[in-house]
VOGUKE-25750 format. One record per residue: residue in three letters; y, x, z of N, C-alpha, C in turn. Coordinates in nm, 2 decimals. Layout:
BEGIN
  rest     npy     npx     npz    capy    capx    capz     cpy     cpx     cpz
   ALA       Y       X       Z       Y       X       Z       Y       X       Z
...
END
This chain:
BEGIN
  rest     npy     npx     npz    capy    capx    capz     cpy     cpx     cpz
   MET    4.30   -3.29   -9.76    4.26   -3.17   -9.75    4.13   -3.18   -9.85
   SER    4.14   -3.11   -9.92    3.93   -3.10   -9.96    3.88   -2.99   -9.93
   LYS    3.75   -3.04   -9.87    3.66   -2.90   -9.82    3.58   -2.83   -9.96
   VAL    3.58   -2.70   -9.90    3.51   -2.56  -10.00    3.40   -2.57   -9.95
   LYS    3.33   -2.59  -10.09    3.18   -2.62  -10.08    3.16   -2.45  -10.07
   ALA    3.02   -2.44   -9.96    2.97   -2.30   -9.98    2.91   -2.27  -10.12
   ALA    2.93   -2.15  -10.16    2.85   -2.06  -10.35    2.73   -2.08  -10.30
   ALA    2.66   -2.15  -10.42    2.51   -2.13  -10.44    2.45   -2.03  -10.39
   SER    2.33   -1.99  -10.35    2.30   -1.84  -10.34    2.21   -1.80  -10.45
   TRP    2.22   -1.66  -10.49    2.15   -1.64  -10.62    2.03   -1.66  -10.60
   PRO    1.97   -1.72  -10.72    1.81   -1.76  -10.72    1.69   -1.59  -10.68
   PHE    1.75   -1.47  -10.73    1.71   -1.35  -10.71    1.76   -1.25  -10.57
   SER    1.70   -1.16  -10.52    1.77   -1.09  -10.38    1.79   -0.97  -10.47
   ILE    1.92   -0.93  -10.43    1.92   -0.76  -10.47    1.88   -0.70  -10.41
   GLN    1.81   -0.59  -10.44    1.77   -0.46  -10.35    1.82   -0.31  -10.46
   ARG    1.84   -0.21  -10.32    1.89   -0.09  -10.36    1.75   -0.02  -10.38
   PRO    1.81    0.06  -10.46    1.69    0.19  -10.52    1.66    0.24  -10.39
   PRO    1.54    0.31  -10.36    1.48    0.40  -10.24    1.59    0.49  -10.24
   ARG    1.60    0.57  -10.13    1.69    0.63  -10.13    1.62    0.77  -10.05
   SER    1.68    0.87  -10.13    1.60    1.01  -10.04    1.67    1.00   -9.86
   LYS    1.61    1.03   -9.79    1.60    1.05   -9.67    1.68    1.14   -9.59
   GLU    1.83    1.08   -9.52    1.94    1.18   -9.52    1.95    1.20   -9.33
   ILE    1.94    1.33   -9.35    1.93    1.39   -9.20    2.00    1.46   -9.19
   ASN    2.14    1.41   -9.06    2.20    1.53   -9.01    2.19    1.67   -8.92
   TYR    2.15    1.76   -8.93    2.13    1.84   -8.88    2.21    1.96   -8.84
   SER    2.31    1.91   -8.80    2.44    2.00   -8.74    2.39    2.00   -8.56
   LYS    2.31    1.88   -8.49    2.31    1.89   -8.39    2.17    1.89   -8.38
   PHE    2.12    1.95   -8.26    1.93    1.88   -8.31    1.88    1.94   -8.13
   ASN    1.86    1.83   -8.06    1.87    1.83   -7.95    1.94    1.92   -7.84
   GLY    2.09    1.90   -7.89    2.21    1.95   -7.84    2.22    2.07   -7.83
   GLU    2.17    2.14   -7.95    2.17    2.29   -7.96    2.25    2.29   -8.11
   THR    2.31    2.38   -8.16    2.31    2.39   -8.29    2.23    2.47   -8.37
   VAL    2.27    2.40   -8.45    2.07    2.46   -8.54    2.11    2.51   -8.69
   MET    2.07    2.64   -8.73    2.17    2.74   -8.82    2.06    2.78   -8.94
   LYS    1.87    2.76   -8.92    1.80    2.82   -9.01    1.74    2.68   -9.07
   LEU    1.78    2.69   -9.23    1.72    2.59   -9.32    1.59    2.58   -9.32
   GLU    1.53    2.65   -9.31    1.40    2.67   -9.31    1.34    2.55   -9.25
   ASP    1.39    2.54   -9.11    1.35    2.47   -8.99    1.39    2.28   -9.09
   LYS    1.46    2.30   -9.15    1.46    2.13   -9.24    1.38    2.14   -9.34
   LEU    1.39    2.21   -9.41    1.35    2.19   -9.56    1.25    2.28   -9.62
   VAL    1.17    2.30   -9.67    1.03    2.43   -9.72    1.04    2.40   -9.79
   LYS    1.12    2.32   -9.93    1.16    2.36  -10.06    1.30    2.28  -10.08
   VAL    1.39    2.33  -10.15    1.56    2.31  -10.16    1.60    2.27  -10.33
   ASN    1.64    2.19  -10.39    1.72    2.13  -10.52    1.77    2.29  -10.57
   ASP    1.79    2.27  -10.72    1.91    2.43  -10.75    2.07    2.40  -10.69
   ASN    2.08    2.27  -10.64    2.26    2.34  -10.64    2.30    2.24  -10.47
   PHE    2.34    2.29  -10.44    2.44    2.27  -10.29    2.55    2.21  -10.31
   THR    2.60    2.17  -10.18    2.76    2.17  -10.18    2.86    2.22  -10.07
   VAL    2.95    2.24  -10.10    2.99    2.32   -9.95    3.15    2.27   -9.94
   TYR    3.14    2.24   -9.82    3.25    2.13   -9.81    3.34    2.25   -9.69
   MET    3.47    2.24   -9.72    3.58    2.33   -9.65    3.65    2.19   -9.58
   TYR    3.66    2.19   -9.41    3.72    2.15   -9.30    3.85    2.21   -9.25
   ASP    3.90    2.16   -9.17    4.02    2.27   -9.10    3.92    2.31   -8.95
   ASN    3.85    2.28   -8.97    3.80    2.42   -8.81    3.65    2.43   -8.90
   GLY    3.61    2.50   -9.02    3.47    2.54   -9.03    3.47    2.47   -9.22
   TYR    3.34    2.46   -9.21    3.27    2.41   -9.36    3.11    2.37   -9.30
   MET    3.01    2.32   -9.44    2.96    2.16   -9.41    2.91    2.26   -9.54
   LEU    2.76    2.30   -9.52    2.65    2.29   -9.64    2.54    2.19   -9.64
   GLU    2.59    2.12   -9.79    2.48    1.98   -9.79    2.42    2.03   -9.89
   ILE    2.26    2.04   -9.84    2.13    2.05   -9.97    2.07    1.96   -9.95
   SER    2.01    1.94  -10.05    1.87    1.84  -10.01    1.73    1.91  -10.14
   GLY    1.61    1.88  -10.09    1.52    1.90  -10.14    1.38    1.81  -10.02
   ARG    1.29    1.91  -10.07    1.13    1.86   -9.95    1.16    1.90   -9.80
   ASP    1.08    1.80   -9.70    1.08    1.85   -9.59    0.91    1.87   -9.56
   ASN    0.87    1.89   -9.46    0.72    1.93   -9.40    0.65    1.84   -9.43
   ASN    0.70    1.70   -9.48    0.63    1.60   -9.49    0.64    1.55   -9.62
   GLU    0.63    1.68   -9.72    0.67    1.66   -9.88    0.78    1.54   -9.89
   ASP    0.83    1.51   -9.81    0.97    1.36   -9.84    1.12    1.42   -9.89
   TRP    1.16    1.36   -9.96    1.29    1.43  -10.01    1.38    1.42   -9.86
   ALA    1.48    1.52   -9.87    1.55    1.49   -9.74    1.66    1.53   -9.79
   THR    1.78    1.55   -9.73    1.92    1.59   -9.71    1.94    1.69   -9.61
   ALA    1.96    1.79   -9.61    2.03    1.85   -9.49    2.19    1.86   -9.46
   LYS    2.24    1.82   -9.45    2.39    1.91   -9.37    2.40    1.96   -9.26
   ILE    2.47    2.04   -9.24    2.45    2.17   -9.17    2.63    2.26   -9.15
   LEU    2.69    2.21   -9.03    2.81    2.25   -9.00    2.80    2.41   -8.96
   CYS    2.89    2.45   -9.01    2.93    2.61   -8.97    3.04    2.65   -8.95
   LYS    3.06    2.71   -8.84    3.22    2.75   -8.78    3.28    2.83   -8.84
   ASP    3.23    2.90   -8.92    3.31    3.03   -9.00    3.22    3.04   -9.11
   LEU    3.29    3.14   -9.22    3.24    3.18   -9.34    3.10    3.26   -9.33
   ASP    3.11    3.34   -9.23    2.96    3.43   -9.21    2.82    3.35   -9.24
   GLU    2.89    3.26   -9.08    2.76    3.13   -9.07    2.69    3.07   -9.23
   LEU    2.81    3.05   -9.32    2.81    2.98   -9.43    2.75    3.07   -9.50
   ILE    2.78    3.16   -9.51    2.67    3.29   -9.60    2.52    3.27   -9.57
   VAL    2.56    3.35   -9.43    2.39    3.30   -9.39    2.27    3.22   -9.45
   LEU    2.33    3.08   -9.45    2.27    3.01   -9.50    2.27    2.99   -9.63
   ILE    2.37    3.01   -9.70    2.34    3.02   -9.85    2.28    3.13   -9.86
   LYS    2.29    3.24   -9.84    2.13    3.35   -9.88    2.06    3.28   -9.84
   GLU    2.02    3.21   -9.75    1.86    3.18   -9.72    1.83    3.03   -9.78
   ALA    1.92    2.98   -9.84    1.88    2.88   -9.99    1.88    2.92  -10.07
   SER    1.89    3.06  -10.08    1.86    3.09  -10.27    1.73    3.16  -10.19
   SER    1.72    3.22  -10.09    1.57    3.27  -10.08    1.40    3.18  -10.07
   THR    1.47    3.06   -9.99    1.35    2.91  -10.03    1.28    2.91  -10.16
   ASP    1.17    2.85  -10.15    1.13    2.81  -10.26    1.17    2.72  -10.36
   ARG    1.21    2.62  -10.49    1.26    2.58  -10.51    1.20    2.42  -10.57
   ASP    1.22    2.30  -10.57    1.17    2.21  -10.57    1.18    2.18  -10.76
END
């Protein structure tokens, strides 16, 4: 049986580019959070709505209170809650 040599290590390290801070705001201190303004002070000009069997999720990015990039993911149990969040997002300052 021949022995297998370990592959030589790379002469450099591969680093990922910095990412925006991703925050899951669906639960905060055990209570459901439904206000976007508590999470982001400025929003990007787009957002994504995910449809699930038991509700919806709004994913939106922007700037938090520290002016850092952040992504908020907020779960909604029904369409009415989702519409409230979308209206709030459309009235929030844009980044």
